[in-house]
C-alpha positions in Angstrom: 100.5 125.8 102.7 100.9 124.7 99.1 98.3 124.4 96.4 96.5 121.1 96.0 97.9 118.8 93.3 94.9 119.3 91.0 92.9 122.5 91.1 90.8 121.9 88.0 87.3 120.7 88.8 86.7 117.2 87.5 90.4 116.5 86.6 92.1 113.6 88.2 95.6 114.1 89.5 98.3 112.6 87.4 100.8 110.5 89.3 104.1 108.8 88.4 106.2 106.4 90.4 109.9 106.8 89.8 112.1 103.7 90.6 115.9 104.3 90.4 117.6 101.0 89.8 121.0 99.6 89.5 121.2 95.8 89.2 117.9 95.0 90.8 116.8 92.2 88.5 115.9 89.9 91.4 113.4 92.5 92.9 112.3 95.0 90.3 109.5 92.9 88.8 107.8 92.5 92.2 108.3 96.2 93.0 106.7 97.3 89.7 103.8 94.9 90.2 103.2 96.2 93.7 103.0 99.8 92.7 100.9 99.1 89.7 98.5 97.2 92.0 98.3 99.9 94.7 98.3 102.9 92.3 96.6 101.5 89.2 96.2 104.9 87.5 99.9 105.9 87.9 102.7 105.5 85.4 105.5 103.4 86.8 108.9 104.4 85.4 112.1 102.6 86.1 115.3 104.7 85.7 117.9 102.1 84.9 121.2 103.3 86.2 123.5 101.5 83.7 122.6 98.0 85.1 124.6 95.1 83.8 122.0 92.5 84.6 118.4 92.1 83.3 116.8 94.9 85.4 115.6 96.9 82.4 114.1 93.9 80.5 112.3 92.6 83.6 110.9 96.0 84.4 109.6 96.5 80.9 108.1 93.0 80.9 106.1 93.9 84.1 104.7 97.0 82.4 107.0 99.8 83.5 108.4 102.4 81.2 112.2 102.2 81.3 114.4 105.2 81.0 118.2 104.5 80.7 120.5 106.6 82.8 124.1 106.0 81.6 126.0 107.8 84.4 126.1 105.5 87.4 125.1 107.0 90.8 121.8 107.4 92.5 121.9 111.1 92.2 122.1 110.9 88.4 119.0 108.5 88.4 117.0 110.8 90.6 117.9 113.9 88.6 116.8 112.0 85.4 113.5 111.3 87.1 112.9 114.9 88.0 113.7 115.9 84.4 111.6 113.3 82.8 108.5 113.6 85.1 107.9 117.3 85.0 104.2 118.0 84.5 102.9 115.2 86.8 100.8 116.4 89.8 102.6 114.0 92.1 105.8 112.0 91.7 106.5 109.1 94.0 110.1 107.9 94.5 111.0 104.4 95.8 114.0 102.1 95.6 113.8 99.0 93.4 115.0 96.6 96.1 111.6 95.8 97.8 112.4 97.5 101.1 109.6 100.1 100.8 106.0 99.0 101.0 103.8 100.0 98.1 100.7 99.4 100.2 101.6 102.6 102.1 101.9 104.8 99.0 98.5 106.4 99.3 99.3 107.6 102.8 102.4 109.2 101.3 100.7 111.0 98.4 97.6 112.1 100.3 99.2 115.2 101.9 100.6 116.2 98.5 97.2 115.7 96.8 95.4 117.9 99.3 98.0 120.6 99.4 99.4 120.1 102.9 102.9 119.2 101.7 105.2 119.7 98.7 107.3 116.7 99.9 106.4 113.8 102.1 109.1 111.4 103.5 108.5 107.8 104.3 110.2 107.6 107.7 111.7 104.1 107.9 110.6 101.9 110.8 112.5 98.6 110.5 110.3 95.6 110.8 111.0 94.0 114.2 113.3 91.0 114.1 113.8 91.3 110.3 117.3 93.0 110.5 116.3 95.4 107.7 118.8 98.1 108.8 122.4 97.3 109.9 123.5 98.9 113.2 126.2 100.9 111.5 123.7 102.5 109.1 121.4 103.3 112.0 124.2 105.1 113.8 125.2 106.9 110.6 121.7 108.1 110.1 121.6 109.5 113.7 124.9 111.4 113.2 123.9 112.8 109.9 120.6 114.0 111.3 122.5 115.7 114.1 124.9 117.4 111.6 122.0 118.6 109.4 120.1 120.0 112.4 123.1 121.9 113.7 124.3 123.3 110.3 121.1 123.7 108.3 117.9 123.3 110.3 115.4 120.8 111.7 114.8 118.9 108.5 112.9 115.6 108.9 113.6 112.7 111.2 114.7 110.3 108.4 116.8 112.4 106.1 118.0 109.5 104.0 114.8 107.7 103.2 114.5 106.8 99.6 110.6 106.7 99.8 109.1 110.1 99.1 106.4 111.9 97.2 106.7 115.3 95.6 104.4 117.9 94.3 104.7 119.2 90.7 105.9 122.5 92.3 108.7 120.8 94.1 109.8 118.7 91.1 109.9 121.7 88.8 111.6 124.0 91.3 114.4 121.8 92.7 117.8 122.3 91.2 119.5 119.0 92.0 123.2 118.4 91.4 124.2 115.4 93.4 125.7 112.3 91.8 125.4 109.6 94.5 123.7 108.7 97.7 123.9 112.3 99.0 120.8 113.0 96.8 118.4 112.5 99.7 120.3 115.0 101.7 120.1 117.5 98.8 116.3 116.9 98.6 116.1 117.8 102.3 118.2 120.9 101.8 116.0 121.9 98.8 112.9 121.6 101.0 114.5 123.7 103.8 116.0 126.3 101.5 112.8 126.7 99.5 110.5 126.5 102.5 108.6 123.7 101.0 106.0 122.2 103.4 107.2 118.8 104.3 105.6 116.0 106.3 106.9 112.7 107.5 104.9 109.5 107.3 105.9 106.3 109.2 106.3 103.3 106.9 107.6 99.8 107.6 111.1 99.1 106.3 111.6 95.6 105.1 114.8 93.6 104.4 115.9 93.7 100.7 114.4 91.0 98.5 116.7 88.0 98.3 119.2 88.2 95.4 119.8 91.9 95.7 122.5 93.8 97.6 123.0 97.3 98.9 125.0 99.6 96.7 125.6 102.1 99.6 129.0 102.0 101.2 128.6 103.3 104.8 131.9 105.1 105.2 132.5 106.3 101.7 128.9 107.5 101.1 128.7 108.8 104.7 131.6 111.1 104.0 130.0 112.4 100.8 126.7 113.1 102.7 128.5 115.0 105.5 130.4 117.0 102.9 127.1 117.9 101.3 125.7 119.0 104.7 128.8 121.2 105.5 128.8 122.7 102.0 125.1 123.5 102.0 125.3 124.8 105.6 128.1 127.2 104.6 126.0 128.4 101.7 122.7 128.7 103.5 123.8 129.6 107.0 127.3 131.1 106.6 127.6 132.8 110.0 126.2 129.8 111.9 128.4 127.4 110.0 131.5 129.5 110.5 130.9 129.8 114.2 130.3 126.0 114.6 133.3 125.0 112.5 135.5 127.5 114.5 134.3 126.0 117.7 134.9 122.5 116.5 138.5 123.5 115.4 139.2 125.1 118.7 138.0 122.0 120.6 140.1 119.7 118.5 143.2 122.0 119.0 142.5 122.1 122.8 142.2 118.3 122.9 145.4 117.9 121.0 147.3 120.2 123.4 145.9 118.3 126.4 146.9 114.9 125.2 150.5 116.1 124.4 151.1 116.7 128.1 
């Protein structure tokens, strides 16, 4: 159990919405508007990850505070958000492409506000028929969840969701070092290693707003995510990781000998 977000009688919880963005000019205005509508008391902050389109100008025109992040990579943007938003009772994180529904944000922050969770994860449920998630990404998510469970621990069902809410305790305690899309995996590791209470909330997952494109490259970023899981597994569970990797190496060697016959 973690402490409620605001323990002072009569004081309203302070909430910020962090939106990491790289070239999301076509979507960021609507995303900012949606979060301002559904969390009118929150500060919406766009972390512009060296975009070379009008993302920053559009976000500012729609009322967001814009923080430039010169080093490209989602990990850099999320780390900048954690550094800039210390002191808020709750920090929400959402992508700037319109895939995550702002009308579910109160469900995400409620467990943090009442002290039941230090991190909540919006578990993506693709909207039926909308083709919001490519099959290769769905398969990759399944394999990554399996690797995380074996090497580190249960974690959450959707390890790679970009829609989350964090307590002040989590934001100020997490020591993040990722540079790219492995940042969500590192957040899951931080929750497991620090024994932060974590809850998963189902949310619809929509197709990206027209005019935007995914920056994730399935095989390149998948390798980086798996490397992160192996590295953190060795650090946190060295005996388990060593035994599993030795077993895997032995199985590969046995298979190689078999097929040489």
